[in-house]
N, C-alpha and C positions, 0 to 999 in steps of 0.2 A: 574571917572565913572566906568571903567572896574574892579577896585579893590574893589568897594563898595560891602559889604556883604549883602546877602539876605537869611534869614533862614539858616545860617551856611555855605553858599558857595558864591563865588564872582560872579559878573555879567558876567565877561568874560567866566567862565566855564559854566554858565547857557546858555548864548547865543550860545556858541560853541556847547554845547550838544543839544540845540534846533535845530541847523542846521543839525548836524549829524543824529539825530533821524528823522528829516523830510525827509532827503535823504534816510535813511535806510527804513523808512516806505513806501516811494514811490517805492523803489526797490522791496521790498517784495510783496507789493500789485500788482504792475505792472506785476511782474513775475507770480503771482498767477492768475490774470485776463487774462494774455496772454495765459496761459495754458488752462484756462476755455473757452476762446473765440477762441482758436486755431489761434490767430493772435496777433501781437504786439499791446499792449494796454497801453496807457499812462493814469495812474490814477490820475495825478495831474491836478489841475485847470489851471495852467499855462503851458508853453511849457517846462520849465526846470524840472529836477528831484527833485521835492520838494513837500511834502505834509505837510503843517504846522499843520494840526490836530494831526498828530503823534508826531511832535516835541513838541507842546504845551502840549499835553496829557501826554507824557512821562516825561517831565521836571516837570510839576506840580504834576503828579502822584508820582514821586520820592520824591519831597519835602514833600508831604503829607503822603506818605506810608513808607518812610525810617525808622521811629521809629518802624515799625512792622517787620523789617528785622530779619529773623530767626524764626518768628512765622508764619509758612506756612499756616495754616488753616485761621487764622485771615487775613493774607495778601491776600489770595485768595478771601475770601468773600468780604472784604472791597474794594479790587481792582476791582472785577467784578461789584459791585454795583456802585462805583464812575465812572468807565469808561462807564457803560451803561447810567448813568445820563448825563454824558458829551456828549456822542454820540447823545442822544436824543435832548439835548439843541442845539448842533451844527446843527443837522438835521433840526430842526424847524427853526433855524435862516437862514439856506441856502434856505429853501423853501420860507420864507418870503421875504428875501432881494435879492436872486438870481433867485428865481422862479424855482429852480431845486434842485435835490438831487443827490449827487455823488454816492450813493449806493441805492440798492433796495432789501429789505428783504421780499417782498410780497410773494415770492415763498417758504419762509422758514416757518416751523411750529412754532407756538407760537410767532408770530411777532405782533408788534403794529404799524399800519399804514405804514408798510414797513420801518420804521426808526430804530427800535431796534428789536431784536429777541433773543430767548433763546440760540441759537447756538453761537451768537456773545458774549453774556454775559458770557457763559461758557469759551469761548476762552480768554476774557479779564482777567479773573482770572489767567489763566496760563501765559498770557503776563505780568501781574503784578509781579508774582513770578520771571519770567525770567529777567525782567528789574531790579528789586530791588536786587535780589540775585546775578546776574551774569553780565548782559549786561552793566549796568551803570559803573561798575568798569572798563570794557574794554573801554568804551567811554571816561572816564576820563584819562585812560592810553594813548589813542591816542592824546587827547588834550594836555597832559603834555609833549608829545614827540616833540611838535612844540614849537619853540622859542616864548616867550610871545609877543614880538613886531610884529613878523611875523604873529602870530596867530590873533592878533587884526586886522591887515590889511586884512587877509583872511576872518575873520568874517564880517568885514565892507563891503568888496567887495561882499561877498555872499548875505548879506542882501540888498545891493544896487541893485544887479542884480535881486533878487527876487521881490523887490519893483517895479522895472520897468516892469518885466514880468507880475505881478499881476495887475498893473495899466492898462497896455495895454489890458489884458483880461477883466477887469471890464468895460473899455470903450467899448470894442467890445460887451459885453453882454448888456450893457446899450443901445448902439446904436441899437442892434437888437430888444430889448424890445421897444424902442421908435418907431422904424420902424413898428413893429407889431401893436402898438397902433395907429399909423398914418394910416396904411392900414385898421384897424378896423373902424376908424372914417370915412374914405373915403367910405367904403362899407355901413356904417350906413347912411351916407348922401345920397348916391345913392338910397338906399331903400326908404328913406323918400321922395325923389324927385319922384320916381316911383309911390309911393302911392298917392302923391299929384296929379300927372298927371292922374292917374287912376280915382281919385275922381272927378276931374273937367271935365273929358271926359265922365262921365256917362250920 
């Protein structure tokens, strides 16, 4: 499984890169938001230092955009457009399935429903250049510095811990949502009873 190739690279490198990008994305965004909020802010869905949207976006982005390496203008434009589309799809999915959005661009100019905005699109283009031209080489250098068998154990452990963390958080969110629905039904039932009593006591 780990040595099976996918679009020119093996599964092990893809999974390890996914984990490193997810942690790096969490670190960068948490630092940025902590500075903006003037207090420590965890930007991950779970408790751990992990934002899978960055890991998935970076790995898939590299697989799709690596043929444009060295073509800076094309890389910037395509990277900005694809990342914005990806951000919009993820944002809509979060609103539908989780009932919440991890970010809010409503205060940004040229935004669409607070999910995407011009500022982030411009930034995604520079991120694409940075990842394809520079960062990915460093990520693979780090991965290759670790013994293959030890690396597999670390990747498996990281994915296991993240799975537990996210499962717990999803259960918590689902429980809160179910409790809110239960409270809403109770309130609705009480209002119906009140109206019934008011009607028969006329």
